[in-house]
N, C-alpha and C positions, 0 to 999 in steps of 0.2 A: 504494500500500500504506500502510495506517495505521501510524504509528509509535507504539507504546504506551510511555508513560513508565514507568520503573521505579518501584516503590513503596518509599517511605521511611517508616519508622514510628519515632516516639519519644514517650516519656511522661515527665512530670516530676511528682514528688510535690508537691502543694500544701501542704507543711508548711515551716515556717521562712520566712525572707525571701529573695526572689530577690536575688542580688548580681551585681556586675560580672563575677565569675568565671563565673556561669551564662550571662550575656550573651555574653561573649567566647568561652567554650568551647563553647557550644551554640546559643543563640538567634540570634546573628549569622550563624552558618553556615546555619541553617534559612532565614533571610530571604534569603540569597544563593542558596539552592538551590530556592526555591519555584517557579521557572519550569521547572526541570530535571526535577523528580520529581513524581509523584503522592504528596503527603505527607499523613500522618496524625499529628497531634500531639494527644495526649490528656492530660487532667488525671487523674493516676493516683489518684483518690480511694479506690478499693477497696484499693489497695496501702497507702495511708496509714493505714488503720484497724488495721493490725497493731500500731500503737502507739495507746493510748487518746487520743482527741481530744475537746475540748470542742465540742459540736455547733454552737453559735452562732459561736464563733471559727473553727471549721473551715469553715463555710459562707462566712464573710466572706473567708477566705483563698482559697477557690476563685474567688470573684469577682475578688479582687486579682490572682491569677496569670493568669486569663483576660484581664483588662484590660491587664496588663503585656505579655503575649504580643502583643496587638493593637497596643499603644502602641510596641512595639519594631519593628513593621513586618510581622508575620505577617498575611497577608491571608486572611480567612475565606472568600473566594470562590475563591481559588486553592488553599487547603489545607483539609483537614478537621480542624477544631479542636473537640474535644468532651470531655465528661466520660465517663470509663470506665463509671461506674454507669448512664449513660443508654443504654448499648448492652448489653442483657442477655446477648447472645451471648458476651461475654467470660467471664462466670461459668459459662455453660452448657458452653462448650468446655473450660474449666478442669477441670470435673468429669470429663469424658471423659478428658482427658489425665492426671488423677490416677491413672487405672486403667492407664496405660501408662508411668508413672514408678516408679522403685524407691526404697525407703527409703534404701538405701545411697548412691544418687546424691545425694539431698537432704542426707544426713548429711555429705557431703564438701564442701558449699558453704561456702566460707570466710566469706562474709558472714553466714550463719546462725550459724556458730561465734562470730563477733565479737559479733553482736547478742544471741545467747542468753546470752552471759556477762554482758552488761549488763542483761538482762531479769530476772535472779534466778531464783527457783525455778519459778514458774508461767509456762512459755513457751507462748504460744498456738499452735495448729496453723497459723494463718494465717502466722505468721512462718516456720514450717517449709516450708509449701507455697507460699509467695510466688513462687518461681521457676517453678512450674507455671502460675500465673495469668499470669506474664510470658510464658511460652511460648505460652499461648493468645492473649495480646495480639498477639504477633508473627505467629503462624501463621494467625490468622483473616483477615488482610488480604493473604495471599500476599506478605509483605514481601520485597523483594529485599535491602534493606540496612537495618541498624539501627545508628544511632550509639551506640557504647558506650564508656564509660570503662574503665579497667583493672579497676575494682571490679565491673563488670557482665559482663565478658567470659565468665566461668565460666557465668553464667546463659544467655547466648546459646548457648554450647556445649551446654548441657543442652537448650535448645529444639531445636537441630539434631538431637541424639541421639534425642529423643522423636519428632520428625518422621520421621526415618529408620526408627525402629522401627515406627511406624504404617504408613509407606509399604511396608515390607517385607511387611506382612500384607495390606494393602488396595490396593496399587498406588500410582500416582503421584498422591497426594492433596495433600500439603503441599509448598510450595516451600521449599527449604532456604536459610535466610537467611544473608547474609554480614555481617560487621561492617563498619561504615562508619568509616574513620579519616580525620578531616578533615585537610587540608593544614595544616602547622604554624602558618603565620601567621594563618590564620583561626580555628583552634581551639586556640590556645595554652592551656596549663594555667596558671591563675592561682593563686598560692599565698597563704597566710594572711599578713597584714601583720606580725603579731608573731612568727610562726614560719614563715619562708619554706621550711621543709623539708616542710610539709604543705599539702595543697590547701585553698583557700578554700572553706568549707562553709556552706550556708545554715542548718545546725543548730548552728553553733559557739556555745558559751556565752559566749565572750569577744567582745563586739561590736567591739572594736578590731581584730579580725582581718579583718573583712569591710567592704567598701563596698557597702551595700545600694542597690538601684536607687531606693528611695524615701527615702534619707537626704537631709536638707536640706544646703545648701552649707556651713554651719558645721561640721556633723558630718563631712562629707567632708574638709574642710581639716584638721580636727583629727586625723582618722585617718591621713591621708597624712603629716602632719608627724611623727606618732608612729611611723610605720612603721620597722621594724628595718632598719638598713643595716650598716655595719661601721666599723672604726676608721680606714679610709683616707678619702680625699676624692674619689677618681677615679670619675666616672660611666662605668662600663664593664660590659658584659655578659660575665660569666665564671662558670664553675662554682664557683669559690671565693668568689664574691660573690652568694649566692642572693638576698639582700634587694634589692640594687640591680638585679640582673637581672630580678627580678619587677616592680619599679617601671617598668623600661624596657619590659617586655612590655606592661604596662597602658598606658603612655604611647603606645606604638606603636599599640596597638589603638584607642585613643580618638581619635587624631589622623590615623591612616593614614600617619604618617612611619615610614621604615625605622629599625630600631634603630641601625644604623651611622651614619645621619645624626644621630640624637639624641646619640650618643656624641660626634660632632664638635662639635655645637652647645654641649655643656657641658664642653668641654676647659677645665680650670682654673677652672671655675665653683663647684665645691664642692656639697655636698648641700643646703644651705639654699635656694639659688636654684632648684635642680633640683626639689625637693619642692614649693616654692611654685607653680612654673609647671605642674607635673604636676597639683597639686590644682585649679588654675584650669581646666586642660584637661578634667579629669574632670567638674567642675561644668558647664562649657559643653556637654559631651557629654550629660550626664544630664538637664539642664534640659528640653529639648524632649520627651524621653521622659516625664518627669513631667507636663508640661503636658497631653500627649495622654492619659496615664493617668487624670488626675483628671476630664477631660472624659468619658471612656468610663465610668469607675467610677461616675459620678453618673447614668448612663443605664442603669438596670437593665433596662428594657424591651428596649433594644438588645442587651444581653448575653444575655438570655433568648432573643431571636430568633436570635442567633448559635448558641447552644447547641442550640436546637430544630432549626434547619435542618441543622446539621452532624451532629447525632446521627442524623438521617434519612439523610444522605449516607453515614455510616459503616455504618448498618444495611444499606443497599443492597448494600454490599460484603461485609459480614460474614454476612448471613443465608444466601445460597446455599452458602457454605462450610460452615456449621453443618449445613444440611439434607443436604448431601452426606455429611458425617461420620455423621449420624444414620441415613441410609439404609444406609451401608456396615456399620454396627454391627448393624443388624437391628431398629432401633426401628420400630414401625408409624407411618407418617406419614399 
C-alpha cells in the first residue's frame, strides 16, 4: 500500500529583510520537515501588493527571498517552491471563495483592524479580502497542516469555516486544514533585540532590533553587543529576564547547544563575554548561508528554472481542485 505524505503549505511575504527570527521560527523547521511532508512553500507576492511596492525593488526582493530559501537548505526537488502569481488558480479560487465568505467575518479579523488603522482613510479591498486569498492558498492544495503564528491563527480558522460551509453545500470537496505548531526548540519565537517583549519582525523600522540573514559580520556584532539585557550579570533563562532569555534562545538555535548547558558555560562570566561569543557564533552560522546565497543570487537562469519547474508542479496539484470546484458550481467546462 502506498503511503501518501501529508501536505504542508506555507507562504512568506517577500517584503522586508529575512532575519534570524524567520530562520529559527520557520525556515529551519521546513528544512527539517522536507522528507516528512509533501511541502508547498510559496512567495506570497499577491499578498504583498496590498501595500504599495516599488516594482523594481519588489522584483529584486522576490529573487532575494527565493535564493535565501534555497541557501538555507530548502531543496526545490523535494519541495514545491514557487511564486503565488505564477499559479493563477490561487486568484481564481479566491474569487469563488469571496462568494462564500461574509463581510462580518472579515470585519472581525484583528489583523485587518490593526493594518487598516495604519493605512489611513483609503483602505484597499485587497487588505480586507486578504484572508480569503489565504484560504484559497490553503484549500487549493488539500493542505493537511499549515504552520501559523499567533497572528495568523484567526485566518486559518476562517479558511476552515469557509471550507466547511462549501462542503456542507457540495459534499466532501475541501480538506479541513489543521494548524501546525512546531516543537518549541525548533520553532522558538525570536524577539526584537531592543525590545524583547515583541517579536523580531522583518518590517521593523529600527534595524537594531533584527539580525538580518544578509547582515555583514560587523553589523551582527554591533547589534548583538547593543542588545537589551538587564541590570544583573547572570546569564540565565527566566521570564523576568526577557532580553537574556532571547539571546540564549538565539545562541541555542545557532549552535545546537541546550540552553541549560549554555547557562552552565557562562556561570560568573558576565554579559560582555557572553555577547561577544554569541555574536561570533551567529556570524559563523550565517556565513555559509550567505556564501550559498550570493552564488545562487548571481545565477538568475537557475532561479528562473526553479520557479518555472515548481510552478508547473504546483499547477498539477492545484488545477484538478479548481476544475472540481468549477464543475460543482455549475460553470460550463
